[in-house]
C-alpha positions, 0 to 999 in steps of 0.5 A, a space after each residue: 287529155 286527148 290532144 291533136 294538132 290541126 293544120 289548115 293551109 290554102 288560099 286565104 278566104 273569108 270564114 276559114 277559121 269560123 267554119 273550122 271552129 264551128 265544126 269543132 264546137 259542134 263536135 265538142 272539141 275544145 281549142 286549147 291554142 291557135 295560131 294563124 298567119 297570112 303570107 302573100 295571100 296564103 292562109 296558114 293555121 295551126 291549132 292544138 285541140 282537146 278531143 276528150 269529150 268529142 261526140 265523134 271518134 278520132 278517125 271520124 273527126 279527121 275525115 270530117 275535117 278533111 272533107 270540110 277543108 275540101 269544101 272550103 278550098 283548103 287542106 286540113 290535116 289532123 294528127 294525134 299529139 303523140 304522133 306529131 311529137 314523135 315524128 318531129 323528134 326523129 
């Protein structure tokens, strides 16, 4: 399984989750876990996804998610799970 951590942060607006999840679904990326909160008007979401069957490679997935974030006015960041885990062990 190829897992990645996706974080989405920005001002809350209608459709953030729908837009991100639609892109992931269209790219055959499976959402394994999702958590989201809204604090004082700021949206924060963290997702764990499996991109094993993705129709795009990881770098393309990452750049498309960043572009989608710019389009909807949020910051989207995607990291491979092993990198995320190693960074947080230090």
